[in-house]
C-alpha positions as CSV (number, residue, x, y, z in Angstrom):
1,M,-20.2,15.0,-13.4
2,Q,-21.4,17.9,-11.3
3,R,-18.9,20.4,-10.0
4,G,-19.5,19.3,-6.4
5,G,-18.5,15.8,-7.4
6,I,-15.3,17.0,-9.0
7,F,-14.4,18.9,-5.9
8,F,-15.0,15.7,-3.8
9,Y,-12.4,13.9,-5.9
10,I,-10.0,16.8,-5.6
11,L,-10.3,16.7,-1.8
12,L,-10.0,12.9,-1.9
13,L,-6.8,13.0,-3.9
14,Q,-5.4,15.8,-1.7
15,L,-6.0,13.5,1.2
16,I,-4.3,10.5,-0.4
17,C,-1.5,12.0,-2.3
18,Q,-0.3,15.1,-0.4
19,P,-0.3,14.0,3.2
20,L,1.2,10.6,2.4
21,Q,3.6,12.1,-0.1
22,L,3.8,8.8,-2.0
23,L,2.6,10.0,-5.4
24,A,4.5,8.5,-8.4
25,M,6.6,6.1,-6.3
26,A,6.5,2.5,-7.6
27,G,7.8,-1.0,-6.9
28,C,6.6,-3.5,-4.3
29,R,10.1,-4.0,-2.9
30,P,10.4,-0.3,-2.0
31,A,6.7,-0.1,-0.9
32,A,7.2,-3.0,1.5
33,M,10.2,-1.2,3.0
34,S,8.1,2.0,3.4
35,N,10.0,3.5,0.4
36,A,13.2,3.9,2.5
37,F,14.9,3.2,-0.8
38,V,17.2,6.2,-1.7
39,A,20.4,4.2,-1.1
40,M,19.3,1.0,-2.8
41,Y,20.2,-0.5,-6.2
42,D,17.1,-1.9,-8.0
43,L,15.2,-1.9,-11.2
44,W,12.6,0.5,-9.6
45,A,15.3,3.1,-8.8
46,P,14.0,5.6,-11.4
47,F,11.0,6.2,-9.1
48,H,13.3,6.7,-6.0
49,N,17.0,7.5,-6.9
50,Q,18.2,7.1,-10.5
51,A,21.7,6.3,-9.3
52,G,20.3,2.9,-8.2
53,L,20.2,1.8,-11.9
54,A,23.9,2.0,-12.3
55,R,24.6,-1.7,-11.3
56,I,22.0,-3.3,-13.5
57,S,23.9,-5.6,-15.8
58,R,21.1,-7.1,-18.0
59,P,18.0,-5.7,-19.7
60,A,14.9,-5.8,-17.5
61,A,11.4,-4.6,-17.3
62,G,8.6,-4.5,-14.6
63,I,5.0,-3.5,-14.1
64,Y,3.3,-2.4,-10.8
65,T,-0.2,-1.7,-9.5
66,K,-1.4,-0.3,-6.2
67,S,-4.9,0.2,-4.8
68,H,-5.0,3.2,-2.5
69,F,-6.9,2.3,0.7
70,L,-9.0,-0.2,-1.3
71,L,-11.0,2.8,-2.7
72,P,-12.7,1.9,-6.1
73,G,-10.9,3.5,-9.0
74,V,-8.1,5.1,-6.9
75,R,-4.9,3.4,-7.8
76,T,-1.4,3.8,-9.2
77,S,-0.1,1.9,-12.2
78,A,3.4,2.0,-13.4
79,A,6.0,0.4,-15.7
80,V,9.8,0.5,-15.9
81,A,12.5,-0.7,-18.2
82,A,16.3,-0.6,-18.0
83,I,18.9,-1.2,-20.7
84,P,22.6,-1.4,-19.8
85,F,25.2,-0.1,-22.1
86,R,29.0,-0.1,-21.9
87,T,29.1,3.3,-20.3
88,G,25.9,3.3,-18.2
89,V,22.3,2.3,-17.9
90,M,19.2,3.9,-19.6
91,G,15.9,3.7,-17.7
92,F,12.4,4.4,-19.0
93,I,9.3,4.9,-16.7
94,T,5.6,5.7,-17.0
95,S,3.0,5.9,-14.3
96,Q,-0.5,7.1,-13.6
97,S,-1.8,7.8,-10.1
98,G,-5.2,8.9,-8.8
99,H,-8.9,8.6,-10.0
100,P,-10.2,9.1,-13.5
101,N,-11.6,12.5,-12.4
102,F,-8.3,13.7,-10.9
103,Y,-5.0,12.1,-11.8
104,E,-1.3,12.6,-12.3
105,R,0.6,11.0,-15.2
106,K,4.4,10.7,-15.1
107,A,6.9,9.7,-17.8
108,G,10.7,9.9,-17.6
109,I,14.0,8.9,-19.2
110,A,16.9,8.2,-16.9
111,Y,20.6,7.6,-17.2
112,A,22.9,6.2,-14.5
113,M,26.5,5.3,-14.5
114,Q,29.4,4.4,-12.2
115,L,31.8,7.2,-11.3
116,G,34.7,5.0,-10.3
117,T,34.2,2.1,-8.0
118,N,32.5,3.8,-5.0
119,I,30.1,6.3,-6.5
120,S,27.0,6.0,-8.7
121,A,25.2,8.9,-10.2
122,G,21.9,9.3,-12.1
123,V,19.8,11.9,-13.7
124,Q,16.3,11.9,-15.2
125,L,14.1,14.1,-17.4
126,T,10.6,13.9,-16.1
127,Y,7.3,15.0,-17.6
128,L,4.3,15.4,-15.2
129,H,0.7,15.8,-16.5
130,Y,-2.3,16.7,-14.2
131,S,-6.0,16.5,-15.1
132,I,-9.1,17.4,-13.2
133,G,-12.3,16.0,-14.7
134,K,-13.7,16.8,-18.1
135,D,-14.5,20.5,-17.3
136,M,-11.6,21.7,-15.2
137,G,-8.8,21.1,-17.8
138,S,-5.3,19.7,-17.6
139,R,-1.7,20.9,-17.5
140,G,1.7,19.4,-18.0
141,R,5.3,20.4,-17.2
142,M,8.8,19.1,-17.7
143,T,11.1,18.9,-14.7
144,G,14.3,17.1,-13.6
145,E,15.7,14.9,-10.9
146,A,19.1,13.5,-9.9
147,G,20.7,11.3,-7.3
148,L,23.9,9.8,-6.0
149,I,24.8,6.6,-4.1
150,A,28.2,6.3,-2.5
151,V,29.9,3.3,-0.8
152,V,30.9,4.4,2.7
153,S,32.4,1.0,3.7
154,T,31.9,-2.6,2.8
155,G,28.1,-3.2,2.7
156,L,27.2,0.4,3.8
157,Y,25.8,2.8,1.2
158,L,24.8,6.5,1.4
159,G,22.2,7.9,-1.0
160,A,20.8,11.4,-1.8
161,H,18.2,12.4,-4.3
162,V,16.5,15.7,-5.4
163,F,13.2,16.1,-7.4
164,N,12.3,19.3,-9.1
165,P,15.2,21.4,-7.6
166,A,14.2,24.5,-9.7
167,N,10.7,24.5,-8.0
168,A,9.0,24.6,-11.4
169,R,5.3,25.6,-11.6
170,L,2.5,24.1,-13.7
171,M,1.6,27.6,-14.8
172,P,1.7,31.2,-13.3
173,G,-2.1,31.5,-12.9
174,D,-4.8,31.6,-10.3
175,E,-7.0,28.7,-11.5
176,L,-7.5,26.2,-8.8
177,F,-4.4,24.0,-8.4
178,L,-2.8,25.1,-11.6
179,A,-1.0,28.0,-9.8
180,E,0.7,25.4,-7.6
181,T,4.3,24.6,-7.8
182,L,5.2,21.0,-8.6
183,P,6.5,19.1,-5.6
184,S,10.1,19.8,-4.7
185,R,11.6,16.9,-2.7
186,F,14.9,16.0,-1.1
187,R,15.8,12.5,0.2
188,T,18.9,11.2,1.9
189,G,19.5,7.9,3.7
190,I,21.6,4.8,4.1
191,S,21.3,1.1,3.4
192,W,23.3,-1.5,5.2
193,L,23.9,-5.1,3.9
194,V,24.4,-6.7,7.3
195,S,24.8,-10.1,5.7
196,E,23.8,-11.9,2.5
197,Q,20.4,-12.5,4.1
198,L,19.7,-9.2,5.8
199,C,19.5,-5.6,4.6
200,L,18.5,-2.5,6.6
201,S,17.6,0.9,5.3
202,A,16.7,4.4,6.7
203,E,15.8,7.6,5.0
204,F,15.0,11.3,5.7
205,F,12.3,12.6,3.2
206,K,11.4,16.3,2.9
207,D,8.8,17.7,0.6
208,L,9.1,21.5,0.9
209,R,5.3,21.8,1.4
210,Y,5.1,19.4,4.4
211,R,6.8,18.2,7.5
212,P,9.7,15.8,7.0
213,R,9.2,12.1,7.1
214,L,11.5,9.5,8.6
215,K,11.4,6.0,7.1
216,A,13.0,2.7,7.9
217,G,12.9,-0.7,6.1
218,L,14.2,-4.2,6.5
219,E,14.6,-7.1,4.0
220,Y,15.3,-10.7,5.1
221,Q,16.0,-13.7,2.9
222,P,15.0,-16.8,5.0
223,V,15.7,-19.2,2.2
224,D,17.1,-19.0,-1.4
225,Q,14.9,-16.8,-3.7
226,V,12.4,-15.8,-1.0
227,Y,12.3,-12.4,0.6
228,I,10.4,-10.9,3.6
229,R,10.2,-7.2,4.0
230,T,8.8,-4.7,6.5
231,G,9.0,-0.9,7.1
232,L,7.8,2.1,9.0
233,A,7.3,5.7,8.1
234,T,6.3,8.8,10.1
235,N,4.1,11.9,9.5
236,P,1.7,10.2,9.0
237,M,2.5,6.8,10.7
238,V,2.3,4.1,8.1
239,N,3.4,0.4,8.6
240,S,4.3,-1.8,5.6
241,F,4.9,-5.4,4.9
242,G,5.6,-7.6,1.9
243,F,7.4,-10.6,0.4
244,G,9.0,-11.5,-2.9
245,I,9.7,-14.7,-4.8
246,R,12.2,-15.1,-7.6
247,R,12.1,-17.9,-10.1
248,N,14.8,-17.9,-12.8
249,Q,14.3,-14.5,-14.7
250,I,10.9,-13.6,-13.1
251,K,10.4,-11.9,-9.8
252,I,7.0,-11.4,-8.2
253,D,6.6,-9.1,-5.2
254,L,3.5,-8.3,-3.0
255,S,3.2,-5.7,-0.4
256,T,0.7,-3.7,1.7
257,S,0.9,-0.5,3.7
258,L,-1.4,0.3,6.7
259,H,-2.6,3.8,7.6
260,A,-4.1,3.9,11.0
261,I,-7.2,5.7,9.8
262,L,-7.5,5.1,6.0
263,G,-6.6,1.4,6.1
264,H,-4.7,-0.9,3.7
265,S,-3.1,-0.1,0.3
266,P,-2.1,-3.5,-1.3
267,S,0.3,-3.6,-4.3
268,L,1.8,-6.1,-6.8
269,S,4.8,-5.9,-9.1
270,I,6.2,-8.3,-11.6
271,Q,9.6,-8.0,-13.3
272,Y,11.5,-9.9,-15.9
273,E,15.2,-10.0,-16.6
274,I,16.7,-11.0,-19.9
275,K,19.7,-13.3,-19.6
């Protein structure tokens, strides 16, 4: 590929990944709620707030795929697994986001546990690897992330999460993006179980490089084992919608997000729980 083509994909991924700040997030349930998920318990918590793994009681695994704006070859693929032990829950994740000529790979090992009855805590060791084409090289770096979820009152939860708090760099150089710091992000928000059928969530999201984002999500269960979800995020404005179906140990979720200029980004996730 010519250098001009490489820079086209660099600019394309900058457009997709940085302004939307959704790189390396996964799970259709979170995606349908605009990723307002920092105070939620779920299998996909290692991509949002590791403390959300603490209440998983059975081994489970899931896979996820997302097409960014229906652009050929520009997608995110991810997998997650969780194994509960007597003292806590171990989580394992892997993901790849981008285009074959410019992508980010992520792998992580998480651990979450209950600190008493009202607080959950989680930490994760995360490895990020970036690659630009065949001629521009690649770099990887280890970093960390951690989170808490606290019960404020019955059905009301407060969550907080930090990614790359040490502001780690890929490398101290001048070559293209390789001198850039890894993203440092802070999230805090609430979730409210209004009833057994309705859940509301809201989140403040701040990447140190960009303006803060506000997100809100809703999940409604009209009938047993069927879920309808929607969400809204700002800076930029993105609407999301999705639904999920659970049958015995299998759960299938579909979602899509809509950017006013760039269009739809559909996604699918499937998860299995061992009983």
